[in-house]
Backbone as a printed PyTorch tensor [residue, N CA C, xyz], in Angstrom:
tensor([[[ 17.7290,  15.2280,  18.1750],
         [ 17.2040,  14.0790,  16.9770],
         [ 15.4720,  14.2700,  16.6560]],

        [[ 15.5360,  14.3450,  15.7380],
         [ 14.1620,  14.5270,  15.5050],
         [ 13.7250,  13.2430,  15.9080]],

        [[ 11.9150,  13.1910,  15.3570],
         [ 11.4050,  12.0020,  15.9770],
         [ 10.6890,  11.1760,  15.1870]],

        [[ 10.5290,   9.9240,  14.9710],
         [  9.8970,   9.2560,  13.3380],
         [  9.2410,   9.9880,  12.6580]],

        [[  8.9050,  10.9090,  11.4950],
         [  7.5360,  11.5250,  10.8100],
         [  6.6110,  10.0160,  10.2550]],

        [[  5.8550,   9.3800,  10.3720],
         [  5.0930,   8.4120,   9.5350],
         [  4.5890,   8.9040,   8.0110]],

        [[  3.9830,  10.4020,   8.4770],
         [  3.2880,  10.5990,   7.6300],
         [  4.1580,  11.1770,   6.6640]],

        [[  5.2800,  12.0160,   7.1160],
         [  6.3880,  12.2300,   6.0720],
         [  6.6960,  10.8100,   4.8210]],

        [[  7.2690,   9.8130,   5.8030],
         [  7.6860,   8.8510,   5.0730],
         [  6.8070,   8.4310,   4.5690]],

        [[  5.6370,   7.6650,   4.5580],
         [  4.6620,   7.7860,   3.4790],
         [  4.2380,   8.5370,   2.1040]],

        [[  4.5870,   9.8350,   2.5280],
         [  4.2610,  10.6230,   1.5010],
         [  5.3720,  10.4860,   0.5110]],

        [[  6.3820,  10.6610,   1.5890],
         [  8.3280,  10.6430,  -0.0440],
         [  7.8330,   8.9400,  -0.7420]],

        [[  7.3450,   7.4320,   0.2100],
         [  7.3230,   6.5580,  -0.6730],
         [  6.2800,   6.2950,  -1.5500]],

        [[  5.2580,   7.1890,  -1.8170],
         [  4.3470,   7.4190,  -2.7080],
         [  4.7010,   7.8370,  -4.0680]],

        [[  5.6500,   8.4960,  -3.3420],
         [  6.4370,   9.6390,  -4.9240],
         [  7.4370,   9.0000,  -5.2750]],

        [[  8.3460,   8.3530,  -4.0960],
         [ 10.1640,   7.8630,  -5.4180],
         [  9.0730,   6.0300,  -5.4130]],

        [[  8.9680,   5.3700,  -4.7550],
         [  8.4240,   4.1420,  -5.3260],
         [  7.5600,   4.3150,  -6.5930]],

        [[  7.8060,   3.1500,  -7.9240],
         [  6.8760,   3.1100,  -8.7180],
         [  5.9680,   2.0690,  -8.7040]],

        [[  4.6110,   2.3090,  -9.1020],
         [  3.5360,   1.2930,  -8.7350],
         [  3.7170,   0.4980,  -9.0530]],

        [[  4.1410,  -0.5540, -10.3770],
         [  5.0640,  -1.3950, -10.4210],
         [  5.2140,  -1.9590, -10.0150]],

        [[  6.9610,  -1.5150,  -8.9110],
         [  7.4770,  -2.2570,  -7.7090],
         [  6.3890,  -2.3990,  -6.0200]],

        [[  5.3760,  -1.1320,  -6.2480],
         [  4.8180,  -1.0980,  -4.8160],
         [  3.2600,  -2.7740,  -5.3360]],

        [[  2.8210,  -3.0830,  -6.4900],
         [  1.6080,  -3.8100,  -6.4590],
         [  2.0610,  -5.1520,  -6.6960]],

        [[  3.7090,  -4.8030,  -6.9750],
         [  4.7090,  -6.3410,  -7.3570],
         [  4.9330,  -6.7180,  -5.6110]],

        [[  5.4780,  -5.7370,  -4.7160],
         [  5.4620,  -6.3450,  -3.3530],
         [  4.0160,  -7.0800,  -2.6560]],

        [[  3.5160,  -6.8220,  -3.6680],
         [  1.8580,  -7.5560,  -2.8900],
         [  1.4340,  -8.7160,  -3.4830]],

        [[  2.2970,  -8.8420,  -5.0100],
         [  1.1000,  -9.6670,  -5.6420],
         [  2.6040, -11.0020,  -6.7860]],

        [[  4.0150, -10.4450,  -6.5240],
         [  4.3960, -11.2850,  -7.6550],
         [  5.2610, -12.0920,  -5.7260]],

        [[  6.3460, -13.6410,  -6.2640],
         [  6.6810, -13.7440,  -5.5990],
         [  6.5690, -14.5190,  -4.3860]],

        [[  6.7440, -14.6550,  -3.0540],
         [  6.6960, -14.2490,  -1.7230],
         [  5.4630, -13.4630,  -1.3890]],

        [[  5.2380, -12.2600,  -1.7260],
         [  4.3300, -11.1700,  -1.6370],
         [  4.3680, -10.6490,  -0.0600]],

        [[  5.5750, -10.9860,   0.4700],
         [  5.9450, -10.0980,   1.8790],
         [  6.1110,  -8.4650,   1.7930]],

        [[  5.4830,  -8.0720,   0.5770],
         [  5.4100,  -6.5140,   0.5360],
         [  4.1320,  -5.8510,   1.4870]],

        [[  3.0980,  -7.1290,   1.8320],
         [  1.0650,  -6.6880,   1.5770],
         [  1.9070,  -5.6600,   3.1770]],

        [[  2.2540,  -6.3860,   4.1870],
         [  2.1900,  -5.7360,   5.5140],
         [  3.3170,  -3.9830,   5.1210]],

        [[  3.6540,  -3.9230,   4.5900],
         [  3.8310,  -2.6910,   4.1860],
         [  3.2920,  -2.0060,   3.2280]],

        [[  2.9910,  -2.4490,   2.3640],
         [  1.8780,  -1.2320,   1.5460],
         [ -0.1310,  -1.1220,   2.5350]],

        [[  0.0280,  -2.2720,   3.3780],
         [ -0.7130,  -2.2150,   4.5830],
         [ -1.0830,  -0.8430,   5.2600]],

        [[  0.1150,  -0.9860,   5.9400],
         [  0.8530,   0.3020,   7.2830],
         [  0.6810,   1.9540,   6.2420]],

        [[  1.2840,   1.3780,   5.0660],
         [  1.3290,   2.7020,   4.1750],
         [ -0.4040,   3.3580,   4.1750]],

        [[ -0.6790,   2.7280,   3.8040],
         [ -2.2920,   2.8510,   3.4790],
         [ -2.8780,   3.3570,   4.8070]],

        [[ -2.8180,   2.7900,   6.3420],
         [ -3.5790,   2.9960,   7.6210],
         [ -2.9560,   4.4050,   7.2920]],

        [[ -1.4830,   4.7510,   7.2310],
         [ -0.4770,   5.8000,   7.4620],
         [ -1.2140,   7.3350,   6.7840]],

        [[ -1.7140,   6.9830,   5.4630],
         [ -2.4830,   7.9040,   4.3450],
         [ -3.6180,   7.6880,   4.7450]],

        [[ -4.5850,   7.0630,   5.3870],
         [ -5.6170,   7.5030,   6.0550],
         [ -5.8890,   8.9420,   7.1130]],

        [[ -4.8260,   7.7950,   8.2680],
         [ -5.1160,   8.2780,   9.5170],
         [ -4.5790,   9.8580,   8.9360]],

        [[ -3.3750,  10.2840,   8.5000],
         [ -3.0910,  11.3770,   8.5560],
         [ -3.5360,  11.8910,   7.1730]],

        [[ -5.0790,  11.7900,   6.9830],
         [ -5.6250,  12.3540,   5.2560],
         [ -4.9420,  12.9400,   4.2070]],

        [[ -3.8960,  12.1310,   3.8980],
         [ -3.4210,  12.8540,   2.9950],
         [ -3.8820,  12.0260,   1.4750]],

        [[ -5.2570,  13.0520,   1.1410],
         [ -5.9140,  13.0650,   0.0280],
         [ -4.9800,  12.6170,  -1.2750]],

        [[ -3.9790,  13.7030,  -1.5580],
         [ -3.6890,  13.0490,  -2.9930],
         [ -2.6310,  11.5890,  -3.4120]],

        [[ -2.3050,  11.4610,  -1.9300],
         [ -1.3490,  10.4790,  -2.3880],
         [ -2.3090,   9.0340,  -1.9030]],

        [[ -3.7240,   9.2890,  -1.0660],
         [ -4.2680,   7.5890,  -0.9580],
         [ -4.9770,   8.0010,  -2.6690]],

        [[ -5.2500,   8.6690,  -3.0660],
         [ -5.6580,   8.9880,  -4.3380],
         [ -4.7370,   8.3120,  -5.6030]],

        [[ -3.6470,   8.4580,  -5.3680],
         [ -2.4550,   8.1410,  -6.0270],
         [ -1.9680,   6.0280,  -5.6410]],

        [[ -2.4390,   5.5800,  -4.3680],
         [ -2.4620,   4.6760,  -4.2810],
         [ -3.4330,   3.9510,  -4.4460]],

        [[ -3.8690,   4.2620,  -4.3490],
         [ -5.7800,   3.4580,  -4.9830],
         [ -5.5310,   3.3340,  -6.2550]],

        [[ -5.1440,   4.2060,  -7.2170],
         [ -5.2610,   4.0250,  -8.7090],
         [ -4.1730,   3.0150,  -9.2650]],

        [[ -2.5770,   2.7980,  -8.2910],
         [ -2.1230,   1.1170,  -8.8000],
         [ -2.9170,   0.4830,  -8.4680]],

        [[ -3.8580,  -0.1180,  -7.3110],
         [ -4.7500,  -1.0380,  -7.3980],
         [ -5.3930,  -1.0870,  -7.5380]],

        [[ -5.7370,  -1.7660,  -8.9670],
         [ -7.4410,  -1.9000,  -9.6590],
         [ -8.6490,  -3.4130,  -9.0250]],

        [[ -9.0180,  -3.7390,  -9.9420],
         [-10.0540,  -5.2180,  -9.8350],
         [ -9.0430,  -6.0520, -10.1710]],

        [[ -8.0280,  -5.2750, -10.9400],
         [ -7.5420,  -6.4430, -11.4250],
         [ -5.6470,  -7.5760, -10.6860]],

        [[ -5.2310,  -6.0330,  -9.9200],
         [ -4.7060,  -6.2030,  -8.7930],
         [ -5.0860,  -6.8950,  -7.6970]],

        [[ -5.8650,  -6.5370,  -7.6680],
         [ -6.4880,  -6.9640,  -5.8310],
         [ -6.5520,  -8.1300,  -6.4000]],

        [[ -7.4930,  -8.6800,  -7.5880],
         [ -7.3910, -10.4420,  -7.5150],
         [ -6.6230, -10.6850,  -7.6070]],

        [[ -5.4060, -10.2920,  -8.0120],
         [ -4.2880, -11.4530,  -8.2640],
         [ -3.6220, -11.1550,  -6.1880]],

        [[ -4.4380, -10.5060,  -6.0820],
         [ -3.4340, -10.3920,  -4.0870],
         [ -4.2020, -11.7140,  -3.6240]],

        [[ -5.5910, -11.2910,  -4.0270],
         [ -6.7380, -12.2970,  -3.2440],
         [ -6.8880, -13.9060,  -3.4540]],

        [[ -5.8320, -14.4230,  -4.7610],
         [ -6.0850, -15.8730,  -5.2230],
         [ -4.7720, -15.6800,  -4.5010]],

        [[ -3.4210, -14.6990,  -4.5860],
         [ -2.5000, -15.1920,  -3.8970],
         [ -2.8960, -15.8150,  -2.5950]],

        [[ -1.0290, -16.6630,  -2.5220],
         [ -1.1150, -17.1680,  -1.1720],
         [ -0.4640, -16.5400,  -0.0150]],

        [[ -0.2080, -15.2260,  -0.3220],
         [  0.8080, -13.9920,   0.5380],
         [  0.3290, -13.7870,   1.8620]],

        [[  1.1030, -13.5300,   2.7970],
         [  0.8820, -13.4160,   4.4120],
         [  0.3420, -11.6930,   4.3470]],

        [[ -0.7310, -11.7070,   5.0650],
         [ -0.9660, -10.1870,   5.1000],
         [ -2.2470,  -9.4230,   4.0970]],

        [[ -2.7290, -10.9660,   3.3460],
         [ -3.3190, -10.2330,   2.2640],
         [ -4.4840,  -9.8280,   2.3840]],

        [[ -5.4260, -10.3360,   3.4200],
         [ -6.9000,  -9.6200,   3.8360],
         [ -6.5000,  -8.5550,   4.5130]],

        [[ -5.3750,  -8.6220,   5.4170],
         [ -5.4320,  -7.0120,   5.9060],
         [ -5.1740,  -5.6290,   4.6150]],

        [[ -4.4110,  -6.3670,   3.7290],
         [ -4.0790,  -5.5420,   2.7970],
         [ -5.2350,  -5.0850,   2.0620]],

        [[ -6.0160,  -5.6420,   1.9200],
         [ -6.8260,  -5.3990,   0.6580],
         [ -8.2940,  -4.5870,   1.8440]],

        [[ -8.7800,  -4.9820,   3.3610],
         [ -9.2950,  -4.2960,   3.8970],
         [ -8.7310,  -2.7480,   4.0630]],

        [[ -7.8690,  -2.6740,   4.1750],
         [ -7.1180,  -0.9170,   4.0610],
         [ -6.8020,  -0.2510,   2.7510]],

        [[ -6.7520,  -1.0350,   2.0160],
         [ -6.9230,  -0.6200,   0.6010],
         [ -8.6230,  -0.0500,  -0.1510]],

        [[ -9.3920,  -1.0810,   0.5080],
         [-10.7500,  -0.7830,   0.9800],
         [-11.2090,   0.8000,   1.6570]],

        [[-10.3180,   1.4290,   2.2990],
         [-10.7470,   2.0150,   3.4900],
         [ -9.6390,   3.5490,   2.3510]],

        [[ -9.3890,   3.3910,   1.2190],
         [ -9.1500,   4.6070,   0.5960],
         [ -9.8700,   4.9940,   0.3790]]])
């Protein structure tokens, strides 16, 4: 049985999930995806995934960060902190 590979999952997530979907997880509706994207960012930073970090960083510009900050979603502060690490 193989063990969980968070780094591989994070890279695959970045390659498969459309940017608009990832941003919407944190800025639309109930915004319940903030913790998922924060964990993604943490994993990319921890494993020094430079290309993936740059890609995710490009998804969350000032407009997107402002929408997250203004919203009422749980985990928004953690998300903003982890986005800053990219």
